[in-house]
Every structure is written in C-alpha cells, then in structure tokens.
C-alpha positions in Angstrom: 0.0 0.0 0.0 1.3 3.4 -0.9 1.6 6.1 1.7 -0.3 9.4 1.6 1.2 12.9 1.1 4.3 11.4 -0.7 3.4 12.4 -4.2 3.1 8.8 -5.4 -0.6 8.2 -4.7 -2.7 6.9 -7.6 -6.5 6.5 -7.2 -7.7 2.9 -7.4 -9.7 3.6 -10.5 -6.6 4.9 -12.3 -4.1 2.4 -10.9 -2.3 0.6 -13.7 -3.3 3.0 -16.4 -1.2 6.0 -15.6 1.6 7.2 -13.4 1.6 9.3 -10.3 3.5 12.1 -12.0 0.8 12.4 -14.7 -1.9 12.3 -12.1 -0.4 15.1 -10.0 0.9 17.0 -13.1 4.5 16.7 -12.0 7.7 15.8 -13.8 10.2 13.1 -12.7 13.0 15.7 -12.4 10.9 17.8 -10.0 11.5 21.6 -9.7 14.3 21.4 -12.3 11.7 20.8 -15.0 9.1 23.3 -13.9 9.6 25.4 -17.1 10.1 22.5 -19.4 6.5 22.1 -20.6 5.8 25.8 -21.0 9.2 27.3 -22.2 11.3 24.2 -22.9 13.8 25.2 -20.3 15.6 22.6 -18.1 17.8 23.5 -15.1 21.2 21.8 -15.4 24.6 22.1 -13.8 26.9 23.9 -16.2 30.7 24.1 -15.9 32.8 26.9 -17.5 34.8 25.4 -20.4 37.3 28.3 -20.4 38.0 31.5 -18.4 35.9 34.6 -19.2 35.7 38.2 -18.1 32.4 39.3 -16.6 31.2 42.5 -18.2 28.5 43.2 -15.6 30.9 43.5 -12.7 31.9 47.1 -11.8 35.5 46.0 -11.6 37.2 43.6 -14.1 36.4 40.1 -12.7 37.5 36.9 -14.2 35.5 33.6 -13.9 37.9 30.8 -13.9 37.6 27.6 -15.9 35.7 24.8 -14.1 33.4 27.1 -12.0 29.9 25.6 -11.9 26.5 27.3 -12.1 22.9 26.3 -12.2 22.0 27.2 -15.8 18.8 27.2 -17.8 19.3 24.9 -20.8 17.3 25.6 -23.9 17.4 24.6 -27.6 17.8 27.8 -29.7 18.6 26.3 -33.1 20.3 23.6 -35.1 23.4 23.1 -37.3 22.1 20.6 -39.8 20.9 17.8 -37.5 22.9 18.9 -34.4 21.0 21.1 -31.9 22.4 24.3 -30.6 22.0 24.6 -26.9 21.9 27.8 -24.9 23.0 28.0 -21.2 21.9 31.1 -19.2 23.0 31.6 -15.6 23.5 34.4 -13.1 26.9 35.5 -11.8 26.6 35.6 -8.0 29.1 38.3 -7.5 27.2 41.0 -9.4 23.9 39.4 -10.4 24.5 39.8 -14.1 23.3 37.2 -16.6 25.7 35.3 -18.8 24.6 33.3 -21.8 26.8 30.7 -23.6 25.9 28.5 -26.6 27.4 25.5 -28.2 29.0 25.7 -31.6 28.7 22.3 -33.4 30.4 23.6 -36.5 33.7 24.3 -34.6 33.0 21.9 -31.7 33.4 24.6 -29.2 31.5 27.1 -26.9 30.9 30.7 -27.7 30.0 33.6 -25.3 26.8 35.4 -26.5 26.0 37.8 -23.6 27.3 39.1 -20.3 30.9 38.1 -20.6 34.0 38.0 -22.9 36.4 35.1 -23.5 39.8 35.6 -22.0 42.4 36.2 -24.7 45.5 34.1 -24.0 46.9 34.3 -27.5 46.5 30.6 -28.2 43.6 31.1 -30.7 45.3 34.0 -32.5 46.9 32.8 -35.8 48.9 34.6 -38.4 47.1 37.7 -39.6 46.9 38.9 -43.2 49.6 41.5 -44.1 52.1 40.4 -41.5 54.5 39.2 -44.3 54.1 42.5 -46.2 55.0 44.5 -43.1 58.2 42.6 -42.5 61.3 43.9 -44.3 63.4 41.0 -45.7 66.9 41.0 -47.0 68.0 39.5 -50.4 69.2 36.3 -48.7 65.9 35.8 -46.9 64.0 36.4 -50.2 66.2 33.8 -52.0 65.7 31.3 -49.2 62.0 31.9 -49.2 61.9 31.2 -53.0 63.9 28.0 -52.5 61.7 26.9 -49.7 58.7 27.5 -51.9 60.1 25.3 -54.7 61.1 22.7 -52.2 57.6 22.6 -50.7 56.1 22.3 -54.2 58.4 19.4 -55.1 57.6 17.8 -51.8 53.9 18.1 -52.6 54.3 16.5 -56.0 56.3 13.6 -54.4 53.6 13.1 -51.8 51.0 12.9 -54.5 53.0 10.3 -56.4 53.5 8.3 -53.2 49.8 8.6 -52.3 48.9 7.4 -55.8 51.2 4.3 -55.6 49.9 3.5 -52.0 46.3 3.7 -53.2 47.0 1.3 -56.1 48.7 -1.1 -53.7 45.8 -1.0 -51.3 43.4 -1.6 -54.1 45.3 -4.6 -55.3 45.4 -6.1 -51.8 41.7 -5.6 -51.4 41.0 -7.2 -54.7 43.3 -10.2 -53.9 41.6 -10.6 -50.5 38.1 -10.4 -52.0 39.1 -13.0 -54.6 40.6 -15.5 -52.1 37.7 -15.2 -49.7 35.1 -15.4 -52.4 34.3 -18.9 -51.1 34.5 -18.8 -47.3 33.6 -22.5 -47.0 36.6 -23.6 -49.0 39.0 -21.4 -47.1 37.6 -22.8 -43.8 38.2 -26.3 -45.1 41.8 -25.5 -46.0 42.5 -24.0 -42.6 40.9 -26.9 -40.7 42.8 -29.4 -42.8 46.1 -27.7 -42.0 45.3 -27.5 -38.3 44.2 -31.2 -38.2 47.5 -32.4 -39.7 49.7 -31.3 -36.8 47.1 -31.7 -34.0 48.2 -35.3 -33.0 51.9 -34.3 -32.9 51.1 -31.3 -30.7 49.1 -33.4 -28.3 51.9 -35.9 -28.0 54.4 -33.1 -27.4 52.2 -31.6 -24.7 51.8 -35.0 -23.0 55.6 -35.5 -23.0 56.1 -32.0 -21.5 53.5 -32.7 -18.8 55.1 -36.0 -17.9 58.6 -34.4 -17.7 57.2 -31.6 -15.5 55.6 -34.1 -13.1 58.8 -36.3 -13.0 61.2 -33.4 -12.4 58.7 -31.3 -10.3 59.1 -28.3 -12.6 56.9 -25.3 -12.0 57.6 -23.7 -15.4 56.1 -24.1 -18.9 58.3 -26.1 -21.3 58.7 -25.1 -24.9 59.0 -27.6 -27.6 62.5 -29.0 -28.3 64.3 -28.0 -31.4 67.1 -29.5 -33.4 69.6 -27.0 -32.0 68.8 -28.2 -28.5 69.5 -31.8 -29.5 72.9 -30.8 -31.0 73.9 -28.9 -27.9 72.8 -31.8 -25.6 74.9 -34.3 -27.7 78.0 -32.2 -27.2 77.9 -32.6 -23.4 80.3 -35.3 -22.0 80.3 -36.3 -18.4 83.4 -38.4 -18.6 84.0 -42.2 -17.8 82.3 -43.7 -14.8 84.1 -44.9 -11.7 83.8 -48.2 -9.8 82.8 -48.5 -6.2 86.4 -48.7 -4.9 87.4 -45.5 -6.7 84.3 -43.8 -5.2 85.3 -45.0 -1.7 88.9 -43.7 -2.2 87.5 -40.3 -3.4 85.3 -40.0 -0.3 88.3 -41.0 2.0 90.5 -38.3 0.7 90.5 -34.9 2.6 88.4 -32.1 1.4 91.2 -29.6 1.6 94.8 -30.2 1.0 97.8 -27.9 0.3 99.7 -27.8 -3.0 102.3 -30.5 -3.3 102.2 -33.9 -1.7 99.3 -35.3 0.3 101.2 -35.1 3.6 101.1 -31.3 3.6 104.7 -30.8 2.6 105.7 -28.3 0.0 106.6 -29.2 -3.6 109.7 -30.8 -4.9 111.0 -27.4 -6.0 111.3 -26.0 -2.4 113.1 -29.0 -0.8 116.6 -30.3 -1.2 117.3 -33.7 -2.8 117.4 -36.6 -0.4 119.7 -39.7 -0.5 118.2 -43.1 -1.4 117.7 -44.3 2.2 116.1 -40.9 3.0 113.7 -41.2 0.1 112.4 -44.6 1.4 111.9 -43.2 4.9 110.1 -40.1 3.6 107.8 -42.4 1.4 107.0 -44.6 4.4 106.3 -41.5 6.5 104.0 -40.0 3.9 102.1 -43.3 3.6 101.7 -43.5 7.3 100.4 -39.9 7.5 98.0 -40.5 4.6 96.7 -43.6 6.4 96.1 -41.7 9.6 94.3 -38.9 7.8 92.1 -41.4 5.9 91.2 -43.2 9.1 90.5 -40.0 10.9 88.3 -38.8 8.0 86.4 -42.1 7.9 85.7 -41.7 11.6 84.8 -38.0 11.6 83.2 -37.5 8.2 79.3 -37.5 8.7 78.8 -38.6 5.1 80.7 -41.8 5.8 78.8 -42.8 9.0 76.7 -45.5 7.2 79.6 -47.2 5.5 80.6 -50.7 6.5 83.5 -50.9 8.8 83.3 -47.2 9.8 82.7 -46.5 13.5 80.7 -43.4 14.3 82.4 -40.7 16.3 81.3 -40.1 19.9 80.3 -36.5 20.7 80.4 -35.3 24.3 77.0 -34.7 25.8 75.0 -36.3 23.0 73.4 -39.8 23.4 73.3 -42.1 20.4 71.1 -45.0 19.7 72.6 -48.4 20.3 73.0 -50.9 17.5 71.7 -54.5 17.7 75.1 -55.9 18.6 75.6 -53.4 21.4 72.1 -54.1 22.8 72.9 -57.9 22.8 76.3 -57.3 24.5 74.6 -55.0 27.1 71.9 -57.6 27.9 74.5 -60.4 28.3 76.6 -58.2 30.6 73.5 -57.4 32.8 72.7 -61.2 33.0 76.3 -62.0 34.2 76.1 -59.2 36.8 72.8 -60.5 38.1 74.1 -64.1 38.4 77.1 -63.0 40.3 75.0 -61.7 43.2 74.9 -63.9 46.4 71.4 -65.0 47.4 70.9 -66.0 51.1 68.2 -68.4 52.3 65.5 -66.8 54.4 65.3 -69.7 56.9 
C-alpha cells in the first residue's frame, strides 16, 4: 500500500493506467523541469569550459575555468541535425546574466551575452599582411623562394607516393576479395592444415607434462628444437668410476695444500734426499696419509653409514645403540645378576 502525502498516490480507478507524475501533473525531475513544458527550459549544472571576463561587474572580474553554475538549458537552433543549446546563468558576484551557446560547426562554446572570453593568444593565428610589413633581405627572399620550390616538389612527391599506395591497397583488397570469395573452401583449408599437426602437438604436450611431473618443474616447457638436441649431444660427463674409486675419493681430505698429500711443499722447495732418506720419507708420507684417511672415515658425517666405519662419539650427545651393542649389554646385565649372592630366608 502506498503512503499518503508522498506524491506517489494513484487512485484505485486509475491504478495501472497512468503514473503518479501524470496524475499530479509533475515531472520526474521535480523543480528542475518546472519550465520544461511551458518554455522548454531545463535547469542543469553547467561548468565553465574556459575562463571569461564578466562585463556586468563594476571591476574587471574573471570567472575561472571549471566554475559551476545552475544554468537554464534551452534549444535555440540547429546546425544541420545537431541542436544548438543555450545556457543562461547568473553571476553571483554582481547578479548579471551570462549566456553561452554550443558551436557544433567548430566543436566549441561561444559567449553570447554578459561576458567575454579571456584572450590568451592561443587562438590567434597569423594575420593577413604580416608578411608584407616585414622587411626581408635579399638572402631571406632567396631562401623563401627555394623553400617555396622545395615545398612544391615535396607536394608532388607526396601525391605520387599517395597514388602508388592507393594502387597497392586496391590490389590487396582485390586479392583478399578473390581469395575469400568462397569462405567454406577457405575454412576447409584452414581446418585441414590444423588437423595435420594436432596429434603431434598433443603428444608433445603429454611428454612435456610427464617431464614436469617427474622433475617437479613449475615452469612451462617449450617444444624441443634441433639446435637443443645438438647442444645436448656435445655434453660429455666423462667415464664412470667403480665402487672402490668412489670410496677412495670419499676417503681423501676435502682440503689439501699444494704439493704432496702429507702437507709438505713441492719438490722445487726442498733439497734432494739420499736413497735411504727417500724410502723413509715415502713410508712416513704413507703413514700420515693412512692416519688422515682413518680420521676422516671416523669423523666425516657422510661416511657414517659405510661398512667398517665407526661413528664418532660426541660429548654430551646420546646415540642409539645398535643390535650388537644391545645384545652385549643384555649379556653383561645377565652376568652381573648371576654374580649376586642369594641367602636363604630360613
């Protein structure tokens, strides 16, 4: 049910046949359209498109661009089929009326009454007679003549270029119209070409997805090319090594000085030794290398799981016993318990 005194009441006998605005003889825009039916005037919000001087003010006053007014909008004519609108508003500073109209021919606004457009010099072009008033020298006149001929030659070249471009465009349009004279045949040709490589593209996409899942790649793979295959064939990883060579490589120290493995300097920095001294030095270097290998095997965390390598004990850190150690510990506890003397309670 509609409320009373709200301007929307429609009598029951007229409900569904007309609107509340027509019944109460009101417009949907309210007070803004009070003069629309009688004078064709609609009140709108108008914004100044450019700065103007108010001619009604006692002192020269400028109205800046972007200032807004409540203006009366009215159609005063037409330029062909484009209407010419008039905007009349009042300047609050002096109470004078200013009228502005649209100019569809020049796509601009013009001041008709009450103000004058501010002259900034932007709209002022070259005036007639400026060239005649200027006094030119002989060199300037000669340069002007040459420039005139150059501009004429440039105009002729532009016309020839435009003619050639027009012929080229017409030829392209004719070729396109001839090739697309039968759209069904062109569509068949395109679909046939697409169908030829569809299976290969699907297989390539499946291989790429399988590789991404296997390698856990989060990037999109592009199809492989012949150049990629050639570069991959040039990569050589060298001969493989057996298990003993890998063990020896792991047993070697990570860092060693230049020269021999025992940390001594090169042969250039030491004096030659006799034959007996050479044998002793070799035995000494072998002994030092064996000690270093054993120490590395016991201390290196990467070799803890190897057979025959005993894990190093760290102070303050408990480690889990192995099966053999658990068995030995249980046997020791059994022997200790059997060694106790039991006395009869009687």
